[in-house]
N, C-alpha and C positions, 0 to 999 in steps of 0.2 A: 128947499122945496124941490120936488120932482119937476124936471123941465121937459116934459113930453106932452104934446097936445093929443096924442093918440090914446091916452089912458083916461078912463073914467075916474071920478073922485075917490072911489074906494080902492082902486088899484094904485093910484097916486099916493094914497095914505099909507099903504103897506110898504111902498118903496121908501117913503119918508121915514117911517118907523125903522126899517132895516138900516137905512143910512145913519140914523141917529144912534142906533145900537153899536154900529161899527165905530163911529167917531167917539162915542162916550166911553166905550170899553177899550179902545185902542187895539182892536183885533183885526185880523185880515179880512174877515167877512162879517156882515150883519144880515139878518134875515127876519122876515115876518110872514106869517100865514094867517089866513082868515077862514074861520070854520063856517059850518052850515047855518049858524045862527048870527053870523056877522062879528063874533068876537075875534080879537086878534091876539096873537102870541108872538113875542119878539125874543130873539136870542142872538148871541154872538158866537164866534168860534170857541170851542172848548178844547184846550190843549194841556191836559194834565198828563203826568207820567202814566197813570193807569187808565185814562179815558180820553179818547180823541173823537170829537164830533165836529162836523162842519156846522156852520151857523144854521143852515136850513135843516139839517138833521136834528139839531137841538130844538129848533122852533117846532118841528113836527112832534118831537118827543114831548114838549111842553103842552101842545094841544091834546095829544093822547092822554097824558097824565091828568089833564084838566077835564076829561070826559068828552072831548070832541068826537063826533061820529063820522064826520066827513070834512073835506076842505073845499072851499070855493076858489081859492087862489093862493099862490105863494110868490114871494119875492126875495131875491138875494142881491146884495150890493157887494161887488167884488171887483178886483182887477182882472179876473179871469175873463176869457172870451166866450165861454159857454158854461152852462150849468152842468155839473158832473153827472155821470150816470147814477152814482150812488145817491145824489141829492134828488134827482128825478124819481128814482125808485122809492125813496122815503115818502115823497109827495104822492106818488101813485098808490102806495100801500094804503094810505088813508083817504085820499081824494078820488082815486080812479085815474085811468089813463088820459082822460080829457081835461084834467085840471091844469089851468094855465100856470106856467112858471115864468116869472118875469126876471130878467137879469139886467141890472143897472150898474153903471160905473160909480165910483166914489163921488162923482159930481152929480149923481142923480139922473143922468141921462140914460134912457132905456137903450140897451145894446141888443137885446133879443127877447122875444116872447115865444116860448115853445110850450108844448103840452108835456105832461108827466110821462106820456106815451107808453 
């Protein structure tokens, strides 16, 4: 369960989904995004010889492939201290610069909340 009182239930949900994807798949990162209709898309890091995507890039790609027109929010669970520029750019491309990007640690604690900018 996400352990932050600063988040609403929908944002807590996407952190929980991202955390679950990371743990279930044994990957460095898990991510989830919520589209303009409230649907969620979840992914883990993709590390193939021919294809490399961060978890957040993969979640955005899943949303696009499923017909999402925009994003309301994005979350990534990682050991990193900040969301990468490439991750924020992927969220910005679909959701716009004001889309919140939540970064949580593997324990579910929120480390940072920034915009896709």
